[in-house]
C-alpha positions as CSV (number, residue, x, y, z in Angstrom):
1,M,-9.3,63.8,27.4
2,N,-11.4,66.0,29.2
3,L,-14.7,66.6,27.9
4,K,-14.6,70.2,27.9
5,N,-11.6,70.1,25.5
6,F,-13.3,67.8,23.2
7,I,-12.6,68.7,19.4
8,S,-15.2,66.8,17.2
9,G,-13.5,66.6,14.1
10,S,-12.6,68.6,11.0
11,Y,-14.1,69.0,7.4
12,K,-11.9,67.5,4.6
13,Q,-12.2,68.6,0.9
14,Q,-13.5,65.9,-1.3
15,Y,-14.6,66.7,-5.2
16,Q,-17.1,69.4,-5.0
17,Y,-18.0,69.0,-1.1
18,Q,-16.6,68.8,2.3
19,S,-16.9,65.8,4.3
20,F,-16.7,65.6,8.1
21,L,-13.9,63.5,9.5
22,P,-14.7,62.8,13.3
23,E,-11.6,62.7,15.9
24,K,-11.3,58.9,17.2
25,I,-12.6,58.4,20.5
26,N,-10.9,55.2,22.0
27,H,-9.1,56.7,24.8
28,S,-9.6,57.9,28.3
29,W,-12.1,60.5,29.2
30,V,-12.6,62.9,32.3
31,W,-14.9,65.9,33.0
32,D,-15.5,68.5,35.7
33,D,-19.1,69.1,35.2
34,A,-20.6,67.9,38.5
35,K,-24.0,67.5,36.8
36,I,-22.8,64.6,34.6
37,N,-21.9,62.9,38.2
38,V,-25.3,63.3,39.3
39,L,-27.1,62.2,36.0
40,L,-24.9,59.2,35.6
41,E,-25.7,58.2,39.3
42,E,-29.6,58.4,38.8
43,A,-29.1,56.7,35.3
44,T,-27.2,53.8,36.9
45,R,-29.6,53.7,39.8
46,V,-32.8,53.6,37.6
47,L,-31.4,51.2,35.3
48,G,-30.6,48.8,37.9
49,E,-33.9,48.8,39.2
50,L,-35.3,47.9,35.6
51,N,-32.7,45.3,35.4
52,A,-34.0,43.8,38.6
53,F,-37.4,43.2,36.9
54,S,-35.9,40.8,34.5
55,I,-34.7,38.8,37.4
56,I,-37.7,38.7,39.8
57,V,-40.6,38.8,37.1
58,P,-41.7,35.4,36.4
59,D,-41.6,34.0,32.8
60,I,-40.0,37.1,31.7
61,N,-39.2,35.7,28.2
62,L,-43.0,35.9,27.7
63,F,-43.1,40.0,28.0
64,I,-39.6,40.7,26.4
65,Q,-41.0,40.0,22.7
66,M,-43.3,43.0,23.4
67,H,-40.6,45.2,24.4
68,I,-38.7,44.4,21.3
69,Q,-41.7,44.9,19.0
70,K,-42.3,48.4,20.5
71,E,-38.8,49.2,19.9
72,A,-39.0,48.1,16.3
73,N,-42.3,50.3,15.7
74,V,-40.9,53.5,17.5
75,S,-37.4,53.2,16.0
76,S,-38.7,52.3,12.6
77,R,-41.1,55.3,13.0
78,I,-38.2,57.8,13.4
79,E,-37.2,57.0,9.8
80,G,-40.9,57.2,8.4
81,T,-43.0,54.1,8.7
82,K,-46.5,54.7,9.7
83,T,-47.9,51.5,10.9
84,T,-49.1,51.2,14.7
85,I,-48.0,48.8,17.2
86,A,-51.1,47.1,16.9
87,E,-50.7,46.6,13.0
88,D,-47.1,45.4,13.6
89,L,-48.7,42.4,15.6
90,M,-50.9,41.3,12.8
91,N,-50.1,39.0,9.9
92,M,-49.4,40.9,6.5
93,A,-52.7,39.5,5.0
94,D,-54.5,41.4,7.6
95,I,-52.5,44.9,6.9
96,A,-54.0,47.4,4.3
97,P,-51.9,47.0,0.9
98,E,-50.4,50.2,1.2
99,K,-49.0,49.7,4.8
100,R,-47.5,46.4,3.9
101,D,-44.1,47.7,3.0
102,D,-43.8,49.8,6.1
103,W,-45.2,46.6,8.1
104,Q,-42.4,44.6,6.4
105,E,-39.8,47.0,7.6
106,V,-40.8,46.8,11.2
107,Q,-40.7,42.9,11.1
108,N,-37.1,43.2,9.6
109,Y,-36.2,45.5,12.9
110,V,-37.4,42.8,15.1
111,K,-35.8,39.8,13.4
112,A,-32.4,41.8,13.2
113,M,-32.8,42.6,16.7
114,N,-33.7,39.1,18.1
115,F,-30.6,37.6,15.8
116,A,-28.2,40.2,17.4
117,I,-29.2,39.4,20.9
118,E,-29.1,35.9,20.6
119,Q,-25.6,35.9,18.8
120,L,-24.3,37.9,22.1
121,E,-24.2,34.6,23.4
122,K,-21.6,33.5,21.1
123,I,-19.6,36.5,20.0
124,P,-19.1,39.8,21.7
125,L,-20.5,43.1,20.3
126,S,-18.7,44.1,17.2
127,N,-18.8,45.6,13.7
128,R,-19.5,42.2,12.4
129,L,-22.3,41.7,14.5
130,L,-23.7,45.3,13.4
131,K,-23.1,43.9,9.4
132,M,-25.1,40.8,10.3
133,A,-27.9,42.9,11.8
134,H,-27.9,45.6,9.2
135,A,-28.1,42.6,6.5
136,I,-31.6,41.3,8.1
137,L,-32.8,44.8,8.5
138,L,-32.6,45.8,5.0
139,K,-33.6,42.4,3.5
140,G,-36.7,42.8,1.0
141,V,-37.4,46.4,1.8
142,R,-36.2,49.9,0.8
143,G,-32.7,50.3,0.8
144,E,-32.1,46.9,0.0
145,E,-29.8,47.7,-3.0
146,K,-27.5,50.0,-0.7
147,E,-24.9,47.7,0.2
148,R,-26.8,45.6,2.6
149,G,-24.8,44.1,5.3
150,E,-21.8,46.1,4.6
151,F,-20.0,49.4,5.3
152,R,-20.6,51.8,2.6
153,S,-17.9,52.1,-0.2
154,S,-19.8,55.4,-1.6
155,Q,-20.6,58.9,-0.1
156,N,-23.9,59.5,1.7
157,W,-25.6,62.5,3.4
158,I,-28.0,63.7,5.8
159,G,-30.8,66.3,4.9
160,G,-31.2,68.0,1.4
161,S,-31.5,66.3,-2.0
162,S,-27.7,66.0,-2.7
163,L,-24.1,67.0,-1.5
164,V,-24.5,70.2,-2.6
165,D,-27.4,71.0,-0.2
166,A,-26.8,68.5,2.3
167,A,-27.4,69.4,6.2
168,Y,-24.4,67.0,7.0
169,I,-21.8,64.9,5.1
170,P,-20.3,62.2,7.1
171,P,-16.8,61.0,6.4
172,H,-15.4,59.7,2.9
173,P,-15.9,56.0,2.4
174,N,-12.3,55.4,2.7
175,E,-12.2,56.5,6.2
176,V,-15.1,54.4,7.6
177,S,-13.3,51.2,8.3
178,E,-10.5,52.7,10.4
179,L,-13.1,54.8,12.4
180,M,-15.3,51.8,13.0
181,S,-12.4,49.9,14.0
182,D,-11.6,52.4,16.4
183,L,-15.2,52.5,17.7
184,E,-15.3,48.8,18.2
185,K,-12.1,49.0,20.1
186,F,-13.6,51.5,22.7
187,W,-16.5,49.3,23.4
188,H,-14.0,46.6,25.0
189,N,-11.1,48.9,25.7
190,I,-10.3,47.8,29.5
191,D,-7.3,49.8,29.9
192,I,-9.7,53.0,30.3
193,D,-11.7,54.1,33.2
194,V,-15.0,55.2,31.5
195,P,-18.0,54.4,32.7
196,H,-20.5,52.2,30.4
197,L,-23.2,54.6,30.2
198,I,-20.7,57.5,29.3
199,R,-19.1,55.1,26.8
200,I,-22.5,54.2,25.2
201,A,-23.6,58.0,25.0
202,I,-20.1,58.6,23.1
203,S,-20.3,55.2,21.2
204,H,-23.9,56.4,19.8
205,Y,-22.8,60.1,18.9
206,Q,-19.8,58.4,17.0
207,F,-21.8,55.6,15.2
208,E,-24.4,58.4,13.9
209,T,-21.4,60.8,13.0
210,I,-19.5,58.2,11.2
211,H,-22.7,57.1,9.4
212,P,-21.2,53.6,8.3
213,F,-24.0,52.4,6.3
214,L,-25.8,53.6,3.1
215,D,-29.3,53.1,4.7
216,G,-30.6,51.9,8.2
217,N,-27.9,54.1,10.1
218,G,-30.7,55.3,12.8
219,R,-32.1,51.8,13.5
220,I,-28.8,50.3,13.7
221,G,-27.2,52.9,15.9
222,R,-30.2,52.9,18.2
223,L,-30.0,49.0,18.2
224,L,-26.4,49.3,19.3
225,I,-27.3,50.8,22.6
226,T,-29.3,47.9,23.8
227,L,-26.4,45.6,22.5
228,Y,-23.9,47.4,24.4
229,L,-25.7,47.1,27.7
230,I,-26.5,43.6,27.3
231,N,-22.9,42.6,26.1
232,H,-21.4,44.3,29.2
233,G,-23.8,43.2,32.0
234,L,-25.8,46.3,32.5
235,L,-29.2,44.8,31.5
236,K,-29.7,40.7,31.8
237,K,-32.4,41.3,29.1
238,P,-33.3,43.7,26.5
239,S,-35.6,46.0,28.2
240,L,-34.4,49.3,27.7
241,Y,-34.8,51.2,24.2
242,L,-34.5,54.7,23.9
243,S,-36.1,55.1,20.6
244,D,-39.5,56.4,22.3
245,F,-37.6,59.1,23.9
246,F,-35.7,60.1,20.9
247,E,-39.1,60.0,18.7
248,K,-40.8,62.2,21.3
249,N,-37.9,64.6,21.4
250,R,-36.8,64.2,17.8
251,T,-35.6,67.8,17.1
252,S,-33.6,68.1,20.3
253,Y,-32.2,64.4,19.7
254,Y,-31.0,65.5,16.3
255,D,-30.0,69.0,17.4
256,A,-28.0,67.4,20.3
257,L,-26.0,65.3,17.8
258,Q,-25.4,68.1,15.3
259,R,-24.6,70.6,18.1
260,T,-21.5,68.2,19.1
261,R,-20.2,68.3,15.5
262,E,-20.6,71.7,15.1
263,S,-19.6,73.4,18.5
264,N,-17.9,70.5,20.0
265,D,-20.4,70.2,23.1
266,L,-19.9,66.6,23.7
267,I,-21.2,67.6,27.5
268,H,-24.5,68.5,26.4
269,W,-24.9,65.5,24.2
270,I,-24.2,63.1,27.0
271,K,-26.4,65.0,29.6
272,F,-28.9,64.4,27.2
273,F,-28.4,60.9,26.6
274,L,-28.0,59.9,30.4
275,K,-31.9,62.0,30.7
276,A,-33.0,59.6,28.2
277,V,-31.7,56.6,30.1
278,I,-33.4,57.9,33.3
279,I,-36.6,58.9,32.0
280,T,-37.0,55.5,29.7
281,A,-35.8,53.2,32.6
282,E,-38.7,55.0,34.6
283,K,-41.0,54.3,32.1
284,G,-39.9,50.5,31.8
285,K,-40.0,49.8,35.5
286,N,-43.9,51.1,35.2
287,T,-44.4,49.0,32.4
288,F,-43.2,45.8,34.1
289,Q,-45.2,46.9,37.1
290,G,-48.2,47.2,34.8
291,I,-47.6,43.8,33.6
292,L,-47.2,42.2,37.0
293,K,-50.7,43.8,37.7
294,L,-52.3,42.6,34.7
295,K,-50.9,39.0,34.8
296,I,-52.4,38.7,38.6
297,E,-55.7,39.8,37.4
298,I,-55.8,37.6,34.4
299,D,-54.4,34.3,36.5
300,N,-57.4,35.3,38.9
301,I,-59.8,35.2,36.1
302,I,-58.5,31.7,34.8
303,I,-58.6,30.2,38.1
304,S,-62.4,30.3,37.7
305,L,-62.4,28.4,34.8
306,G,-62.3,24.8,36.4
307,R,-61.2,22.2,34.0
308,R,-60.5,24.5,31.2
309,T,-57.9,26.3,33.7
310,D,-54.7,24.6,32.0
311,N,-55.7,25.5,28.3
312,A,-56.7,29.1,29.5
313,K,-53.4,29.4,31.0
314,N,-51.7,28.2,27.6
315,L,-53.6,30.4,25.7
316,A,-52.8,33.5,28.1
317,N,-49.1,32.7,27.7
318,L,-49.3,32.8,24.1
319,L,-51.1,36.1,24.1
320,Y,-48.2,37.5,26.0
321,R,-46.0,36.6,23.2
322,K,-48.8,37.2,20.6
323,P,-51.4,39.6,21.7
324,I,-53.2,39.8,18.5
325,L,-54.0,36.5,16.9
326,N,-56.5,34.6,14.8
327,V,-58.3,31.4,15.2
328,N,-55.8,29.6,13.0
329,E,-52.9,30.8,14.9
330,A,-54.6,29.8,18.2
331,E,-55.6,26.4,16.9
332,K,-52.0,25.7,15.8
333,F,-51.0,26.3,19.2
334,F,-52.9,23.6,20.9
335,N,-53.1,19.9,20.8
336,V,-56.7,19.8,21.0
337,D,-59.5,20.0,19.1
338,K,-60.6,23.2,17.2
339,R,-64.0,23.3,18.7
340,T,-62.3,23.7,22.2
341,I,-60.1,26.4,21.2
342,R,-62.7,28.3,19.5
343,D,-64.9,28.2,22.6
344,L,-62.1,29.2,25.0
345,L,-61.2,32.3,22.7
346,S,-64.9,33.3,23.2
347,E,-65.0,32.9,26.7
348,F,-62.0,35.0,26.9
349,V,-63.9,37.5,25.0
350,K,-67.1,37.4,27.5
351,L,-64.6,37.7,30.4
352,G,-63.1,40.8,29.2
353,I,-59.4,39.5,28.5
354,L,-59.7,39.5,24.4
355,E,-61.8,41.9,22.2
356,E,-62.5,40.6,18.7
357,I,-61.6,43.4,16.4
358,T,-63.0,42.6,12.6
359,G,-66.7,42.1,13.8
360,F,-66.7,39.1,11.1
361,R,-68.4,35.8,11.9
362,R,-65.1,34.1,10.0
363,N,-61.7,35.0,9.7
364,R,-62.1,36.5,13.2
365,I,-58.9,38.3,15.1
366,F,-58.7,38.7,18.7
367,A,-56.8,41.5,20.5
368,F,-55.3,41.5,24.2
369,K,-55.6,45.2,24.2
370,K,-55.1,45.5,27.9
371,Y,-51.7,44.2,27.6
372,I,-51.0,46.2,24.2
373,G,-52.2,49.4,26.1
374,L,-49.3,49.0,28.4
375,F,-46.9,49.7,25.8
């Protein structure tokens, strides 16, 4: 199908409302718009450069967790959570009680993402995998009662207080399974010649249009993008997340999706998506460059610590994974006496690596602010 001939779907009369039934997408796609080719070429180039950092950066896994943490924070913030990334890095006991529910939602997103990425080593991207991630995402938080880990069996809607005044009503629940099956086939159809970035752009639109879960569709739909890129080898590590771009351009993001449904303008959506990849990948490259620069700076400082160098290296590696920690967490990580670790934390503060953020003499919390600032 030529993108300019795309028909997004049709409205179906249900009891007292009309739901939108999208057209299936598992077929070939072509286009005449040269701008798509230019954006696709640029997005592929920048994404390849970002992926190269996953290969050349030493101990890359030390830093990937912070990428995941940032994505969890931003993607959840789009859905209404209000914690900062610094708060999300802290323990629940150190979070203000009124923010703990939001904090838990972000932690669930981190767990869901880490789980799904690990599962890709065993099973391909699939509806089964999305359901498993969804079950983790909503465990013990708002929306838990909304068919956690399963496609919806009742009607949902977007905007408004009910089906009567909704801005958009997705397909009837009886149509969800067939539509999601078509979407899954599209991810892995080797008989059609559609570039992966075009395929995932169309897939994200289709997923959000189907809205297969009662809750959590936005977060799972954005997670789908990263999982697809890893599953198909465009990324070696989960280093590209579009939620930051979508959050900064939230109105344009939602408008582009709705414009596709209302005006059949899939070309506009694909251009928007490719621009998001280009800008986000460039920012990701800058972040990795900042990480490398900071790591060299920290390594040079650590070398000056003499006999404490080995413990200092271990502490630095811990901080790349957990850039906000308390004394007890640091002590559990090391097989040395507590006094040694406490002195080392104090030395890191003197050297400007860490900042103590409570002002207390006991139960102190330390932050690796230079590193957090990169994200």
